[in-house]
C-alpha positions as CSV (number, residue, x, y, z in Angstrom):
1,M,-9.2,-7.1,13.9
2,D,-5.9,-8.9,13.0
3,L,-3.5,-7.2,10.6
4,E,-3.1,-8.6,7.1
5,I,0.5,-8.8,6.2
6,D,0.6,-11.6,3.8
7,L,1.5,-10.0,0.5
8,K,-0.1,-12.8,-1.6
9,R,-3.3,-12.6,0.5
10,I,-3.3,-8.7,0.0
11,D,-2.8,-9.0,-3.6
12,A,-5.6,-11.6,-4.0
13,L,-8.0,-9.6,-1.8
14,S,-7.2,-6.5,-3.7
15,K,-8.4,-8.0,-6.9
16,Q,-11.5,-9.4,-5.2
17,R,-12.3,-6.0,-3.7
18,R,-11.5,-3.8,-6.6
19,E,-15.1,-2.7,-7.3
20,E,-15.8,-2.3,-3.5
21,N,-12.8,-0.2,-3.0
22,I,-13.8,2.1,-5.9
23,E,-17.2,2.4,-4.4
24,F,-15.7,3.2,-1.1
25,R,-13.5,5.8,-2.6
26,F,-16.6,7.6,-4.1
27,Y,-18.2,7.4,-0.6
28,L,-15.2,9.0,0.9
29,E,-15.2,11.9,-1.5
30,G,-18.5,13.0,0.1
31,Q,-17.2,12.9,3.6
32,D,-15.8,15.6,6.0
33,V,-12.0,16.0,5.0
34,E,-10.9,16.9,8.6
35,K,-12.7,13.9,10.1
36,I,-11.4,11.4,7.6
37,D,-7.8,12.8,7.9
38,N,-8.0,12.4,11.8
39,I,-9.3,8.8,11.5
40,V,-6.6,8.0,8.8
41,H,-3.8,9.6,10.6
42,R,-4.8,7.6,13.9
43,L,-5.1,4.3,12.1
44,N,-1.8,4.9,10.3
45,D,0.0,5.5,13.4
46,E,-1.5,2.4,15.2
47,I,-0.9,0.0,11.9
48,S,2.5,1.4,10.8
49,S,3.9,0.9,14.3
50,K,3.2,-2.8,13.9
51,I,4.5,-3.4,10.4
52,D,8.1,-3.4,9.5
53,C,8.4,-1.5,6.2
54,V,12.0,-2.4,5.7
55,E,11.4,-6.1,6.1
56,C,8.3,-5.9,3.7
57,G,10.0,-3.9,0.9
58,N,7.1,-4.5,-1.3
59,C,6.7,-0.9,-2.3
60,C,10.3,-0.8,-3.6
61,L,9.6,-3.7,-5.6
62,N,6.4,-2.3,-7.1
63,I,6.9,1.5,-7.3
64,R,4.1,3.4,-8.9
65,P,5.8,6.4,-10.4
66,A,4.0,9.7,-11.0
67,A,7.1,11.3,-12.2
68,D,8.9,12.8,-15.2
69,E,12.2,11.2,-16.7
70,M,14.4,13.1,-14.3
71,V,12.7,11.9,-11.2
72,L,12.5,8.3,-12.8
73,A,16.2,8.4,-13.4
74,R,16.9,8.3,-9.6
75,F,15.0,5.0,-9.4
76,V,15.3,3.2,-12.7
77,K,18.2,2.3,-15.0
78,D,18.6,4.7,-18.0
79,E,17.9,1.8,-20.5
80,D,14.7,0.9,-18.7
81,I,13.0,4.3,-18.5
82,E,11.0,4.2,-21.6
83,K,9.8,0.6,-20.6
84,V,8.6,1.7,-17.2
85,K,7.1,5.0,-18.0
86,Y,3.6,3.7,-18.1
87,V,3.7,0.4,-16.2
88,W,2.3,0.0,-12.8
89,G,5.1,-1.8,-11.1
90,F,8.9,-2.1,-11.3
91,A,11.7,-2.6,-8.9
92,C,13.9,0.3,-7.8
93,K,17.5,0.2,-8.9
94,N,18.7,0.9,-5.4
95,L,17.7,-2.6,-4.0
96,D,19.7,-5.5,-3.1
97,G,17.1,-8.1,-2.8
98,K,14.3,-6.3,-0.8
99,K,16.8,-4.0,1.0
100,C,17.3,-0.4,0.0
101,T,21.1,0.4,-0.5
102,I,20.5,4.0,0.1
103,Y,18.1,3.8,3.0
104,Q,19.6,6.4,5.2
105,D,19.6,8.8,2.2
106,R,16.4,7.5,0.4
107,Y,14.6,10.0,-1.8
108,H,11.6,11.9,-0.2
109,E,9.2,10.0,-2.2
110,C,10.2,6.8,-0.5
111,R,10.4,8.5,2.8
112,D,6.9,9.7,2.6
113,F,5.4,6.4,1.3
114,P,2.5,5.5,1.7
115,Y,1.5,9.1,2.4
116,L,-1.1,8.3,4.9
117,D,0.3,10.8,7.4
118,T,-0.4,13.9,5.2
119,D,-3.6,15.7,5.0
120,D,-6.4,15.7,2.4
121,F,-6.8,11.8,2.3
122,I,-10.2,11.9,0.4
123,H,-8.7,14.0,-2.3
124,R,-5.8,11.6,-2.8
125,V,-7.8,8.3,-2.4
126,H,-7.4,7.3,-6.0
127,G,-3.7,6.8,-5.5
128,V,-4.4,5.2,-2.1
129,V,-6.5,2.6,-3.8
130,Q,-3.5,1.9,-6.2
131,N,-1.2,1.4,-3.2
132,Y,-3.8,-0.8,-1.4
133,E,-2.6,-3.8,-3.3
134,I,1.1,-3.5,-2.7
135,C,1.3,-2.0,0.8
136,P,0.2,-3.9,4.1
137,I,-0.1,-0.5,5.8
138,V,-2.4,1.1,3.2
139,F,-4.5,-2.2,2.9
140,N,-5.2,-2.3,6.7
141,V,-5.8,1.4,7.1
142,Y,-8.2,1.3,4.2
143,E,-10.0,-1.8,5.5
144,R,-10.3,-0.5,9.1
145,L,-11.6,2.9,7.7
146,K,-14.4,1.0,6.1
147,T,-15.1,-0.7,9.5
148,E,-14.8,2.5,11.6
149,L,-17.1,4.4,9.3
150,A,-19.5,1.4,9.3
151,W,-19.6,1.6,5.5
152,K,-21.5,-1.2,3.7
153,R,-21.2,-1.9,0.1
154,K,-24.6,-1.3,-1.7
């Protein structure tokens, strides 16, 4: 299976597959946590080694904060905090084009994104589905997980 890295195509496919992804999310919630974690970790290792996150930068252009104002202040200009509190995407203030100006000292939220190497995947899958539309790694891991589990939409 080829990797999908075209961000416009990923965005379009995420819209087309929205209901399918929600159904798969519910399916995953009934699966063995350790088994799914092992598969996701392996897929993440395989796929993330083939995608240059720094070159992509789409997460930095579309951060989905789950944070209070103190955390948001690290990413957002003060005058923009109220505007972005509840939006799905905004660009980080530490960007120059698509490049992070503080990459070596970036925040742990950025270092850990897209969180596929941490345990308890099926209990975090709602956030994964949100990241599916902006991150080629998440998109490809989620799609390969469907294939590997031989999941078919009803």
